[in-house]
Structure formats: C-alpha cells, structure tokens
PDB file of N, CA, C and O in Angstrom:
ATOM      1  N   UNK A   1     -11.036  45.396  20.722  1.00  0.00           N
ATOM      2  CA  UNK A   1      -9.651  46.350  21.077  1.00  0.00           C
ATOM      3  C   UNK A   1      -8.936  45.197  21.364  1.00  0.00           C
ATOM      4  O   UNK A   1      -9.384  44.079  21.619  1.00  0.00           O
ATOM      5  N   UNK A   2      -7.845  45.548  21.304  1.00  0.00           N
ATOM      6  CA  UNK A   2      -6.747  44.368  21.470  1.00  0.00           C
ATOM      7  C   UNK A   2      -6.326  44.698  22.740  1.00  0.00           C
ATOM      8  O   UNK A   2      -6.393  45.819  23.243  1.00  0.00           O
ATOM      9  N   UNK A   3      -5.764  43.401  23.394  1.00  0.00           N
ATOM     10  CA  UNK A   3      -5.115  43.333  24.712  1.00  0.00           C
ATOM     11  C   UNK A   3      -3.364  44.055  24.531  1.00  0.00           C
ATOM     12  O   UNK A   3      -2.559  44.411  23.670  1.00  0.00           O
ATOM     13  N   UNK A   4      -3.476  43.979  25.498  1.00  0.00           N
ATOM     14  CA  UNK A   4      -1.840  45.478  26.031  1.00  0.00           C
ATOM     15  C   UNK A   4      -1.447  44.938  26.981  1.00  0.00           C
ATOM     16  O   UNK A   4      -2.170  44.140  27.577  1.00  0.00           O
ATOM     17  N   UNK A   5      -0.086  45.245  27.423  1.00  0.00           N
ATOM     18  CA  UNK A   5       0.477  44.682  28.401  1.00  0.00           C
ATOM     19  C   UNK A   5       1.474  46.110  29.161  1.00  0.00           C
ATOM     20  O   UNK A   5       2.526  45.853  29.747  1.00  0.00           O
ATOM     21  N   UNK A   6       1.116  47.121  29.075  1.00  0.00           N
ATOM     22  CA  UNK A   6       1.894  48.239  29.257  1.00  0.00           C
ATOM     23  C   UNK A   6       2.642  47.503  30.436  1.00  0.00           C
ATOM     24  O   UNK A   6       3.660  46.819  30.336  1.00  0.00           O
ATOM     25  N   UNK A   7       1.732  47.863  31.866  1.00  0.00           N
ATOM     26  CA  UNK A   7       2.649  47.568  33.413  1.00  0.00           C
ATOM     27  C   UNK A   7       3.151  46.000  33.359  1.00  0.00           C
ATOM     28  O   UNK A   7       2.631  44.884  33.381  1.00  0.00           O
ATOM     29  N   UNK A   8       4.454  46.568  33.278  1.00  0.00           N
ATOM     30  CA  UNK A   8       5.502  45.236  33.849  1.00  0.00           C
ATOM     31  C   UNK A   8       5.478  44.179  35.094  1.00  0.00           C
ATOM     32  O   UNK A   8       5.914  43.029  35.147  1.00  0.00           O
ATOM     33  N   UNK A   9       4.841  44.943  36.037  1.00  0.00           N
ATOM     34  CA  UNK A   9       4.855  45.128  37.262  1.00  0.00           C
ATOM     35  C   UNK A   9       3.910  43.081  37.182  1.00  0.00           C
ATOM     36  O   UNK A   9       3.028  42.724  36.401  1.00  0.00           O
ATOM     37  N   UNK A  10       4.562  42.280  38.241  1.00  0.00           N
ATOM     38  CA  UNK A  10       3.793  40.986  38.334  1.00  0.00           C
ATOM     39  C   UNK A  10       3.856  40.848  40.519  1.00  0.00           C
ATOM     40  O   UNK A  10       4.288  41.599  41.393  1.00  0.00           O
ATOM     41  N   UNK A  11       3.318  39.779  40.524  1.00  0.00           N
ATOM     42  CA  UNK A  11       3.706  39.251  42.129  1.00  0.00           C
ATOM     43  C   UNK A  11       2.835  37.872  41.836  1.00  0.00           C
ATOM     44  O   UNK A  11       2.039  37.512  40.969  1.00  0.00           O
ATOM     45  N   UNK A  12       3.503  37.211  43.202  1.00  0.00           N
ATOM     46  CA  UNK A  12       3.478  35.477  43.060  1.00  0.00           C
ATOM     47  C   UNK A  12       2.462  36.392  44.828  1.00  0.00           C
ATOM     48  O   UNK A  12       2.569  37.152  45.791  1.00  0.00           O
ATOM     49  N   UNK A  13       1.496  35.370  43.970  1.00  0.00           N
ATOM     50  CA  UNK A  13       0.166  34.997  44.516  1.00  0.00           C
ATOM     51  C   UNK A  13       0.365  33.271  45.546  1.00  0.00           C
ATOM     52  O   UNK A  13       0.487  32.134  45.089  1.00  0.00           O
ATOM     53  N   UNK A  14       0.332  33.671  46.814  1.00  0.00           N
ATOM     54  CA  UNK A  14       0.263  32.166  47.775  1.00  0.00           C
ATOM     55  C   UNK A  14      -0.130  31.087  47.657  1.00  0.00           C
ATOM     56  O   UNK A  14       0.358  29.971  47.480  1.00  0.00           O
ATOM     57  N   UNK A  15      -1.648  31.766  47.842  1.00  0.00           N
ATOM     58  CA  UNK A  15      -3.105  30.905  47.465  1.00  0.00           C
ATOM     59  C   UNK A  15      -2.622  30.411  46.820  1.00  0.00           C
ATOM     60  O   UNK A  15      -2.056  29.363  47.129  1.00  0.00           O
ATOM     61  N   UNK A  16      -2.594  30.961  45.458  1.00  0.00           N
ATOM     62  CA  UNK A  16      -3.242  30.414  44.014  1.00  0.00           C
ATOM     63  C   UNK A  16      -2.009  29.284  44.066  1.00  0.00           C
ATOM     64  O   UNK A  16      -2.179  28.087  43.831  1.00  0.00           O
ATOM     65  N   UNK A  17      -0.458  30.039  44.498  1.00  0.00           N
ATOM     66  CA  UNK A  17       0.490  29.489  43.985  1.00  0.00           C
ATOM     67  C   UNK A  17       0.925  29.588  42.927  1.00  0.00           C
ATOM     68  O   UNK A  17       1.227  28.599  42.259  1.00  0.00           O
ATOM     69  N   UNK A  18       1.083  30.959  42.463  1.00  0.00           N
ATOM     70  CA  UNK A  18       0.666  31.653  41.533  1.00  0.00           C
ATOM     71  C   UNK A  18       1.460  32.883  40.573  1.00  0.00           C
ATOM     72  O   UNK A  18       1.849  33.754  41.351  1.00  0.00           O
ATOM     73  N   UNK A  19       1.680  33.092  39.696  1.00  0.00           N
ATOM     74  CA  UNK A  19       2.117  34.506  39.202  1.00  0.00           C
ATOM     75  C   UNK A  19       0.981  34.996  39.036  1.00  0.00           C
ATOM     76  O   UNK A  19       0.139  34.337  38.427  1.00  0.00           O
ATOM     77  N   UNK A  20       0.590  36.651  39.687  1.00  0.00           N
ATOM     78  CA  UNK A  20      -0.660  37.635  39.340  1.00  0.00           C
ATOM     79  C   UNK A  20       0.381  38.473  38.183  1.00  0.00           C
ATOM     80  O   UNK A  20       1.604  38.614  38.193  1.00  0.00           O
ATOM     81  N   UNK A  21      -0.820  39.022  37.061  1.00  0.00           N
ATOM     82  CA  UNK A  21      -0.240  40.365  35.881  1.00  0.00           C
ATOM     83  C   UNK A  21      -1.473  40.677  35.169  1.00  0.00           C
ATOM     84  O   UNK A  21      -2.374  39.978  34.705  1.00  0.00           O
ATOM     85  N   UNK A  22      -1.283  41.743  35.212  1.00  0.00           N
ATOM     86  CA  UNK A  22      -2.288  42.175  33.939  1.00  0.00           C
ATOM     87  C   UNK A  22      -2.033  42.893  33.090  1.00  0.00           C
ATOM     88  O   UNK A  22      -1.098  43.694  33.062  1.00  0.00           O
ATOM     89  N   UNK A  23      -3.214  42.605  31.903  1.00  0.00           N
ATOM     90  CA  UNK A  23      -3.892  43.040  30.807  1.00  0.00           C
ATOM     91  C   UNK A  23      -4.509  43.865  30.713  1.00  0.00           C
ATOM     92  O   UNK A  23      -5.482  44.095  31.431  1.00  0.00           O
ATOM     93  N   UNK A  24      -3.918  44.878  29.348  1.00  0.00           N
ATOM     94  CA  UNK A  24      -5.844  45.653  29.151  1.00  0.00           C
ATOM     95  C   UNK A  24      -6.221  45.418  28.104  1.00  0.00           C
ATOM     96  O   UNK A  24      -5.604  44.770  27.258  1.00  0.00           O
ATOM     97  N   UNK A  25      -7.662  46.071  27.948  1.00  0.00           N
ATOM     98  CA  UNK A  25      -8.196  45.509  26.930  1.00  0.00           C
ATOM     99  C   UNK A  25      -8.846  47.523  26.328  1.00  0.00           C
ATOM    100  O   UNK A  25      -9.968  47.934  26.626  1.00  0.00           O
ATOM    101  N   UNK A  26      -8.060  48.172  25.712  1.00  0.00           N
ATOM    102  CA  UNK A  26      -8.735  49.969  26.330  1.00  0.00           C
ATOM    103  C   UNK A  26      -9.346  49.747  27.803  1.00  0.00           C
ATOM    104  O   UNK A  26      -9.321  48.653  28.366  1.00  0.00           O
ATOM    105  N   UNK A  27      -9.680  50.455  28.141  1.00  0.00           N
ATOM    106  CA  UNK A  27      -9.749  51.154  29.096  1.00  0.00           C
ATOM    107  C   UNK A  27     -10.296  49.436  30.569  1.00  0.00           C
ATOM    108  O   UNK A  27     -10.799  49.689  31.664  1.00  0.00           O
ATOM    109  N   UNK A  28      -9.967  47.865  30.056  1.00  0.00           N
ATOM    110  CA  UNK A  28     -10.637  47.443  31.111  1.00  0.00           C
ATOM    111  C   UNK A  28      -9.472  46.447  31.331  1.00  0.00           C
ATOM    112  O   UNK A  28      -8.798  45.813  30.519  1.00  0.00           O
ATOM    113  N   UNK A  29      -9.449  46.499  32.512  1.00  0.00           N
ATOM    114  CA  UNK A  29      -8.243  45.623  33.032  1.00  0.00           C
ATOM    115  C   UNK A  29      -8.578  44.054  32.933  1.00  0.00           C
ATOM    116  O   UNK A  29      -9.587  43.442  33.284  1.00  0.00           O
ATOM    117  N   UNK A  30      -7.519  43.661  32.401  1.00  0.00           N
ATOM    118  CA  UNK A  30      -7.986  41.646  32.690  1.00  0.00           C
ATOM    119  C   UNK A  30      -6.189  40.665  33.371  1.00  0.00           C
ATOM    120  O   UNK A  30      -5.078  40.313  32.975  1.00  0.00           O
ATOM    121  N   UNK A  31      -7.054  40.665  34.550  1.00  0.00           N
ATOM    122  CA  UNK A  31      -6.645  40.256  35.179  1.00  0.00           C
ATOM    123  C   UNK A  31      -5.912  38.528  34.706  1.00  0.00           C
ATOM    124  O   UNK A  31      -6.696  37.734  34.185  1.00  0.00           O
ATOM    125  N   UNK A  32      -4.337  38.054  34.948  1.00  0.00           N
ATOM    126  CA  UNK A  32      -3.873  36.618  34.846  1.00  0.00           C
ATOM    127  C   UNK A  32      -3.583  36.199  35.864  1.00  0.00           C
ATOM    128  O   UNK A  32      -3.793  36.970  36.801  1.00  0.00           O
ATOM    129  N   UNK A  33      -3.120  35.147  36.129  1.00  0.00           N
ATOM    130  CA  UNK A  33      -2.086  33.957  36.541  1.00  0.00           C
ATOM    131  C   UNK A  33      -1.484  33.028  35.780  1.00  0.00           C
ATOM    132  O   UNK A  33      -1.878  32.520  34.729  1.00  0.00           O
ATOM    133  N   UNK A  34      -0.492  32.844  36.396  1.00  0.00           N
ATOM    134  CA  UNK A  34      -0.016  31.480  35.381  1.00  0.00           C
ATOM    135  C   UNK A  34       0.967  30.993  36.694  1.00  0.00           C
ATOM    136  O   UNK A  34       1.839  31.550  37.360  1.00  0.00           O
ATOM    137  N   UNK A  35       0.280  29.517  36.690  1.00  0.00           N
ATOM    138  CA  UNK A  35       0.559  28.090  37.908  1.00  0.00           C
ATOM    139  C   UNK A  35       2.209  28.574  37.747  1.00  0.00           C
ATOM    140  O   UNK A  35       2.814  28.925  36.735  1.00  0.00           O
ATOM    141  N   UNK A  36       2.719  28.433  39.303  1.00  0.00           N
ATOM    142  CA  UNK A  36       3.978  27.836  39.599  1.00  0.00           C
ATOM    143  C   UNK A  36       4.002  26.317  38.580  1.00  0.00           C
ATOM    144  O   UNK A  36       4.943  26.186  37.797  1.00  0.00           O
ATOM    145  N   UNK A  37       3.138  25.443  38.645  1.00  0.00           N
ATOM    146  CA  UNK A  37       3.761  24.699  37.914  1.00  0.00           C
ATOM    147  C   UNK A  37       3.489  25.246  36.504  1.00  0.00           C
ATOM    148  O   UNK A  37       3.771  24.245  35.844  1.00  0.00           O
ATOM    149  N   UNK A  38       3.264  25.828  35.950  1.00  0.00           N
ATOM    150  CA  UNK A  38       3.377  26.205  34.257  1.00  0.00           C
ATOM    151  C   UNK A  38       4.921  27.029  33.961  1.00  0.00           C
ATOM    152  O   UNK A  38       5.345  27.294  32.836  1.00  0.00           O
ATOM    153  N   UNK A  39       5.690  27.381  35.393  1.00  0.00           N
ATOM    154  CA  UNK A  39       6.366  27.910  35.149  1.00  0.00           C
ATOM    155  C   UNK A  39       7.814  26.699  35.655  1.00  0.00           C
ATOM    156  O   UNK A  39       8.959  27.134  35.527  1.00  0.00           O
ATOM    157  N   UNK A  40       7.626  25.352  36.159  1.00  0.00           N
ATOM    158  CA  UNK A  40       8.245  24.918  36.393  1.00  0.00           C
ATOM    159  C   UNK A  40       8.838  24.545  37.851  1.00  0.00           C
ATOM    160  O   UNK A  40       9.438  23.559  38.277  1.00  0.00           O
ATOM    161  N   UNK A  41       8.488  25.538  38.323  1.00  0.00           N
ATOM    162  CA  UNK A  41       8.587  25.619  39.855  1.00  0.00           C
ATOM    163  C   UNK A  41       7.171  24.340  41.037  1.00  0.00           C
ATOM    164  O   UNK A  41       5.969  24.079  40.991  1.00  0.00           O
ATOM    165  N   UNK A  42       8.306  23.976  41.857  1.00  0.00           N
ATOM    166  CA  UNK A  42       7.995  23.399  43.062  1.00  0.00           C
ATOM    167  C   UNK A  42       8.517  22.926  44.264  1.00  0.00           C
ATOM    168  O   UNK A  42       9.234  21.931  44.159  1.00  0.00           O
ATOM    169  N   UNK A  43       8.409  23.207  44.950  1.00  0.00           N
ATOM    170  CA  UNK A  43       8.748  23.814  46.495  1.00  0.00           C
ATOM    171  C   UNK A  43       8.109  24.145  47.558  1.00  0.00           C
ATOM    172  O   UNK A  43       6.913  23.944  47.768  1.00  0.00           O
ATOM    173  N   UNK A  44       9.131  24.831  48.498  1.00  0.00           N
ATOM    174  CA  UNK A  44       8.216  25.825  49.455  1.00  0.00           C
ATOM    175  C   UNK A  44       8.110  27.012  49.452  1.00  0.00           C
ATOM    176  O   UNK A  44       8.542  27.512  48.414  1.00  0.00           O
ATOM    177  N   UNK A  45       7.792  27.576  50.034  1.00  0.00           N
ATOM    178  CA  UNK A  45       6.616  28.738  49.728  1.00  0.00           C
ATOM    179  C   UNK A  45       7.600  30.043  49.327  1.00  0.00           C
ATOM    180  O   UNK A  45       7.561  30.746  48.318  1.00  0.00           O
ATOM    181  N   UNK A  46       8.315  30.092  50.256  1.00  0.00           N
ATOM    182  CA  UNK A  46       9.541  31.140  49.627  1.00  0.00           C
ATOM    183  C   UNK A  46      10.611  31.147  48.598  1.00  0.00           C
ATOM    184  O   UNK A  46      10.920  32.080  47.857  1.00  0.00           O
ATOM    185  N   UNK A  47      11.228  29.729  48.682  1.00  0.00           N
ATOM    186  CA  UNK A  47      11.458  29.883  47.287  1.00  0.00           C
ATOM    187  C   UNK A  47      10.774  29.948  46.634  1.00  0.00           C
ATOM    188  O   UNK A  47      10.753  31.009  46.009  1.00  0.00           O
ATOM    189  N   UNK A  48       9.675  28.848  46.271  1.00  0.00           N
ATOM    190  CA  UNK A  48       9.166  29.182  45.126  1.00  0.00           C
ATOM    191  C   UNK A  48       8.611  30.807  44.769  1.00  0.00           C
ATOM    192  O   UNK A  48       7.991  30.761  43.706  1.00  0.00           O
ATOM    193  N   UNK A  49       8.634  31.696  45.126  1.00  0.00           N
ATOM    194  CA  UNK A  49       8.076  32.493  44.853  1.00  0.00           C
ATOM    195  C   UNK A  49       9.028  33.674  44.272  1.00  0.00           C
ATOM    196  O   UNK A  49       8.823  34.458  43.345  1.00  0.00           O
ATOM    197  N   UNK A  50       9.833  33.568  44.900  1.00  0.00           N
ATOM    198  CA  UNK A  50      11.242  34.297  44.089  1.00  0.00           C
ATOM    199  C   UNK A  50      11.893  33.452  43.119  1.00  0.00           C
ATOM    200  O   UNK A  50      12.861  33.871  42.485  1.00  0.00           O
ATOM    201  N   UNK A  51      11.443  32.326  42.965  1.00  0.00           N
ATOM    202  CA  UNK A  51      12.032  31.987  42.049  1.00  0.00           C
ATOM    203  C   UNK A  51      11.253  31.607  40.104  1.00  0.00           C
ATOM    204  O   UNK A  51      11.718  31.245  39.022  1.00  0.00           O
ATOM    205  N   UNK A  52       9.698  32.035  40.741  1.00  0.00           N
ATOM    206  CA  UNK A  52       8.658  31.865  40.146  1.00  0.00           C
ATOM    207  C   UNK A  52       8.459  33.304  39.680  1.00  0.00           C
ATOM    208  O   UNK A  52       7.830  33.467  38.634  1.00  0.00           O
ATOM    209  N   UNK A  53       8.955  34.435  40.382  1.00  0.00           N
ATOM    210  CA  UNK A  53       8.973  35.487  39.515  1.00  0.00           C
ATOM    211  C   UNK A  53      10.372  35.680  38.818  1.00  0.00           C
ATOM    212  O   UNK A  53      10.517  36.687  38.125  1.00  0.00           O
ATOM    213  N   UNK A  54      11.292  34.892  38.937  1.00  0.00           N
ATOM    214  CA  UNK A  54      12.544  35.177  37.877  1.00  0.00           C
ATOM    215  C   UNK A  54      12.134  34.614  37.030  1.00  0.00           C
ATOM    216  O   UNK A  54      12.220  35.282  36.000  1.00  0.00           O
ATOM    217  N   UNK A  55      11.590  33.437  36.848  1.00  0.00           N
ATOM    218  CA  UNK A  55      11.367  32.498  35.544  1.00  0.00           C
ATOM    219  C   UNK A  55       9.769  33.148  34.558  1.00  0.00           C
ATOM    220  O   UNK A  55       9.515  33.032  33.359  1.00  0.00           O
ATOM    221  N   UNK A  56       8.956  33.820  35.681  1.00  0.00           N
ATOM    222  CA  UNK A  56       7.810  34.551  34.727  1.00  0.00           C
ATOM    223  C   UNK A  56       9.079  35.995  33.429  1.00  0.00           C
ATOM    224  O   UNK A  56       8.942  36.326  32.252  1.00  0.00           O
ATOM    225  N   UNK A  57      10.059  36.371  34.426  1.00  0.00           N
ATOM    226  CA  UNK A  57      10.673  37.520  33.534  1.00  0.00           C
ATOM    227  C   UNK A  57      11.370  36.810  32.884  1.00  0.00           C
ATOM    228  O   UNK A  57      12.501  37.274  33.029  1.00  0.00           O
ATOM    229  N   UNK A  58      11.431  35.748  32.084  1.00  0.00           N
ATOM    230  CA  UNK A  58      12.575  35.076  31.767  1.00  0.00           C
ATOM    231  C   UNK A  58      11.875  34.821  30.412  1.00  0.00           C
ATOM    232  O   UNK A  58      12.404  34.980  29.312  1.00  0.00           O
ATOM    233  N   UNK A  59      10.368  34.322  30.692  1.00  0.00           N
ATOM    234  CA  UNK A  59       9.825  33.738  29.730  1.00  0.00           C
ATOM    235  C   UNK A  59       8.618  34.695  29.885  1.00  0.00           C
ATOM    236  O   UNK A  59       7.542  34.176  29.589  1.00  0.00           O
ATOM    237  N   UNK A  60       8.565  36.290  30.383  1.00  0.00           N
ATOM    238  CA  UNK A  60       7.911  36.687  29.751  1.00  0.00           C
ATOM    239  C   UNK A  60       6.810  37.111  28.330  1.00  0.00           C
ATOM    240  O   UNK A  60       5.608  37.380  28.339  1.00  0.00           O
ATOM    241  N   UNK A  61       7.831  37.030  27.134  1.00  0.00           N
ATOM    242  CA  UNK A  61       7.038  37.836  25.692  1.00  0.00           C
ATOM    243  C   UNK A  61       6.958  36.271  25.834  1.00  0.00           C
ATOM    244  O   UNK A  61       6.157  36.631  26.696  1.00  0.00           O
ATOM    245  N   UNK A  62       6.978  35.117  25.852  1.00  0.00           N
ATOM    246  CA  UNK A  62       5.960  33.584  25.732  1.00  0.00           C
ATOM    247  C   UNK A  62       4.960  33.625  26.470  1.00  0.00           C
ATOM    248  O   UNK A  62       3.820  33.425  26.050  1.00  0.00           O
ATOM    249  N   UNK A  63       5.174  33.821  27.366  1.00  0.00           N
ATOM    250  CA  UNK A  63       3.788  33.798  28.765  1.00  0.00           C
ATOM    251  C   UNK A  63       2.883  34.775  28.125  1.00  0.00           C
ATOM    252  O   UNK A  63       1.831  34.324  27.673  1.00  0.00           O
ATOM    253  N   UNK A  64       3.203  36.488  27.972  1.00  0.00           N
ATOM    254  CA  UNK A  64       1.912  37.315  27.130  1.00  0.00           C
ATOM    255  C   UNK A  64       1.493  36.768  25.815  1.00  0.00           C
ATOM    256  O   UNK A  64       0.582  37.341  25.217  1.00  0.00           O
ATOM    257  N   UNK A  65       2.024  35.788  25.334  1.00  0.00           N
ATOM    258  CA  UNK A  65       1.600  35.409  23.593  1.00  0.00           C
ATOM    259  C   UNK A  65       0.937  34.776  24.299  1.00  0.00           C
ATOM    260  O   UNK A  65      -0.088  35.452  24.386  1.00  0.00           O
ATOM    261  N   UNK A  66       0.784  33.743  25.001  1.00  0.00           N
ATOM    262  CA  UNK A  66       0.105  33.156  25.777  1.00  0.00           C
ATOM    263  C   UNK A  66      -1.210  33.369  26.096  1.00  0.00           C
ATOM    264  O   UNK A  66      -2.203  32.735  25.739  1.00  0.00           O
ATOM    265  N   UNK A  67      -1.123  34.215  26.722  1.00  0.00           N
ATOM    266  CA  UNK A  67      -2.348  35.132  27.619  1.00  0.00           C
ATOM    267  C   UNK A  67      -3.031  35.788  26.638  1.00  0.00           C
ATOM    268  O   UNK A  67      -4.209  36.011  26.919  1.00  0.00           O
ATOM    269  N   UNK A  68      -2.513  36.307  25.177  1.00  0.00           N
ATOM    270  CA  UNK A  68      -3.377  37.271  24.000  1.00  0.00           C
ATOM    271  C   UNK A  68      -3.890  36.256  23.538  1.00  0.00           C
ATOM    272  O   UNK A  68      -4.912  36.472  22.888  1.00  0.00           O
ATOM    273  N   UNK A  69      -3.467  34.867  23.650  1.00  0.00           N
ATOM    274  CA  UNK A  69      -4.244  33.683  22.224  1.00  0.00           C
ATOM    275  C   UNK A  69      -5.448  33.317  23.669  1.00  0.00           C
ATOM    276  O   UNK A  69      -6.441  32.772  23.187  1.00  0.00           O
ATOM    277  N   UNK A  70      -5.566  33.457  25.030  1.00  0.00           N
ATOM    278  CA  UNK A  70      -5.942  32.650  25.419  1.00  0.00           C
ATOM    279  C   UNK A  70      -7.068  33.689  25.944  1.00  0.00           C
ATOM    280  O   UNK A  70      -7.808  33.319  26.855  1.00  0.00           O
ATOM    281  N   UNK A  71      -7.183  34.730  25.495  1.00  0.00           N
ATOM    282  CA  UNK A  71      -7.859  36.214  25.646  1.00  0.00           C
ATOM    283  C   UNK A  71      -8.627  36.203  24.946  1.00  0.00           C
ATOM    284  O   UNK A  71      -9.703  36.740  25.208  1.00  0.00           O
ATOM    285  N   UNK A  72      -8.320  35.385  23.372  1.00  0.00           N
ATOM    286  CA  UNK A  72      -8.648  36.256  22.100  1.00  0.00           C
ATOM    287  C   UNK A  72      -9.927  35.209  22.141  1.00  0.00           C
ATOM    288  O   UNK A  72     -11.081  35.633  22.094  1.00  0.00           O
ATOM    289  N   UNK A  73      -9.553  33.535  22.249  1.00  0.00           N
ATOM    290  CA  UNK A  73     -10.370  32.459  22.899  1.00  0.00           C
ATOM    291  C   UNK A  73     -12.438  32.305  23.057  1.00  0.00           C
ATOM    292  O   UNK A  73     -13.309  31.637  22.500  1.00  0.00           O
ATOM    293  N   UNK A  74     -12.380  33.509  24.294  1.00  0.00           N
ATOM    294  CA  UNK A  74     -12.756  33.772  24.818  1.00  0.00           C
ATOM    295  C   UNK A  74     -12.439  34.828  26.185  1.00  0.00           C
ATOM    296  O   UNK A  74     -11.390  35.197  26.715  1.00  0.00           O
ATOM    297  N   UNK A  75     -13.825  35.093  26.445  1.00  0.00           N
ATOM    298  CA  UNK A  75     -13.585  36.466  27.844  1.00  0.00           C
ATOM    299  C   UNK A  75     -14.295  35.629  29.108  1.00  0.00           C
ATOM    300  O   UNK A  75     -15.318  34.953  29.218  1.00  0.00           O
ATOM    301  N   UNK A  76     -13.276  36.008  29.948  1.00  0.00           N
ATOM    302  CA  UNK A  76     -13.628  36.060  31.310  1.00  0.00           C
ATOM    303  C   UNK A  76     -13.075  36.735  32.322  1.00  0.00           C
ATOM    304  O   UNK A  76     -12.580  37.808  31.981  1.00  0.00           O
ATOM    305  N   UNK A  77     -12.967  36.362  33.867  1.00  0.00           N
ATOM    306  CA  UNK A  77     -13.019  37.529  34.610  1.00  0.00           C
ATOM    307  C   UNK A  77     -11.483  37.598  35.232  1.00  0.00           C
ATOM    308  O   UNK A  77     -10.864  38.414  35.915  1.00  0.00           O
ATOM    309  N   UNK A  78     -11.184  36.247  34.603  1.00  0.00           N
ATOM    310  CA  UNK A  78      -9.609  36.005  35.253  1.00  0.00           C
ATOM    311  C   UNK A  78      -9.467  34.582  34.273  1.00  0.00           C
ATOM    312  O   UNK A  78     -10.170  33.640  33.907  1.00  0.00           O
ATOM    313  N   UNK A  79      -8.164  35.061  34.125  1.00  0.00           N
ATOM    314  CA  UNK A  79      -7.356  33.823  33.003  1.00  0.00           C
ATOM    315  C   UNK A  79      -6.462  33.303  34.138  1.00  0.00           C
ATOM    316  O   UNK A  79      -5.929  33.872  35.090  1.00  0.00           O
ATOM    317  N   UNK A  80      -6.478  32.010  33.707  1.00  0.00           N
ATOM    318  CA  UNK A  80      -5.193  30.818  35.060  1.00  0.00           C
ATOM    319  C   UNK A  80      -4.792  30.167  33.194  1.00  0.00           C
ATOM    320  O   UNK A  80      -5.341  29.611  32.243  1.00  0.00           O
ATOM    321  N   UNK A  81      -3.235  30.840  33.696  1.00  0.00           N
ATOM    322  CA  UNK A  81      -2.310  30.194  32.530  1.00  0.00           C
ATOM    323  C   UNK A  81      -1.793  28.776  33.111  1.00  0.00           C
ATOM    324  O   UNK A  81      -1.264  28.547  34.199  1.00  0.00           O
ATOM    325  N   UNK A  82      -2.070  28.005  32.186  1.00  0.00           N
ATOM    326  CA  UNK A  82      -1.276  26.246  33.276  1.00  0.00           C
ATOM    327  C   UNK A  82      -0.356  25.765  31.712  1.00  0.00           C
ATOM    328  O   UNK A  82      -0.525  26.082  30.534  1.00  0.00           O
ATOM    329  N   UNK A  83       0.713  24.807  32.460  1.00  0.00           N
ATOM    330  CA  UNK A  83       1.252  24.114  31.729  1.00  0.00           C
ATOM    331  C   UNK A  83       1.055  23.787  30.609  1.00  0.00           C
ATOM    332  O   UNK A  83       1.804  24.456  29.897  1.00  0.00           O
ATOM    333  N   UNK A  84       0.256  22.894  29.829  1.00  0.00           N
ATOM    334  CA  UNK A  84      -0.874  22.224  28.890  1.00  0.00           C
ATOM    335  C   UNK A  84      -1.418  23.356  27.858  1.00  0.00           C
ATOM    336  O   UNK A  84      -2.029  23.054  26.833  1.00  0.00           O
ATOM    337  N   UNK A  85      -1.135  24.663  28.231  1.00  0.00           N
ATOM    338  CA  UNK A  85      -1.352  26.109  27.930  1.00  0.00           C
ATOM    339  C   UNK A  85      -0.090  26.284  26.581  1.00  0.00           C
ATOM    340  O   UNK A  85      -0.319  26.598  25.413  1.00  0.00           O
ATOM    341  N   UNK A  86       1.153  25.987  27.168  1.00  0.00           N
ATOM    342  CA  UNK A  86       1.901  25.990  26.556  1.00  0.00           C
ATOM    343  C   UNK A  86       2.956  25.505  25.732  1.00  0.00           C
ATOM    344  O   UNK A  86       4.122  25.750  25.425  1.00  0.00           O
ATOM    345  N   UNK A  87       1.588  24.328  25.406  1.00  0.00           N
ATOM    346  CA  UNK A  87       2.210  23.065  24.652  1.00  0.00           C
ATOM    347  C   UNK A  87       2.029  23.555  22.960  1.00  0.00           C
ATOM    348  O   UNK A  87       2.410  22.810  22.057  1.00  0.00           O
TER     349      UNK A  87
END
C-alpha cells in the first residue's frame, strides 16, 4: 500500500518537544513526529508550541515527503523525524 496523509491535523507534544502527525497505509495508522530542532525552533515551551505548528504548516509538503521516504526504508511503530533527515 501507499502511505497517505488525508488528515491535516497535527499537535505539539511537550514531552517529546515535537509536532505529532499521522499517516495511513490502508487501514493502518502510522504515527510520526518531527523534532522542534528539525523545524528550527527552540526556547520556552509556550513559544515553541505555536512556532512549531506554524513552521510545520509552512513546510508540510517537504515534511510529508521525508516521512514517506522514512516509511519506505523500514516499518516501525513510531517515526521521529530529525534535522538530519532533511539534508
């Protein structure tokens, strides 16, 4: 099957310091997160949360392409995208 991202929702996870989003492979949900550092954000958690969500929305196309490549490499229960994945 092909990984798709029909749901545009995303949320900030304080514990992970990352933005979480979901992909789907058929009927299987595939969880992803992207670290705040990969979005170029750092600082206080209140500021980071809103800035990360804005940065995620601005780079959504690129982030989803990187997520697809990570998913194609291997199958995991959670994918954490880091700055190195975007080089």
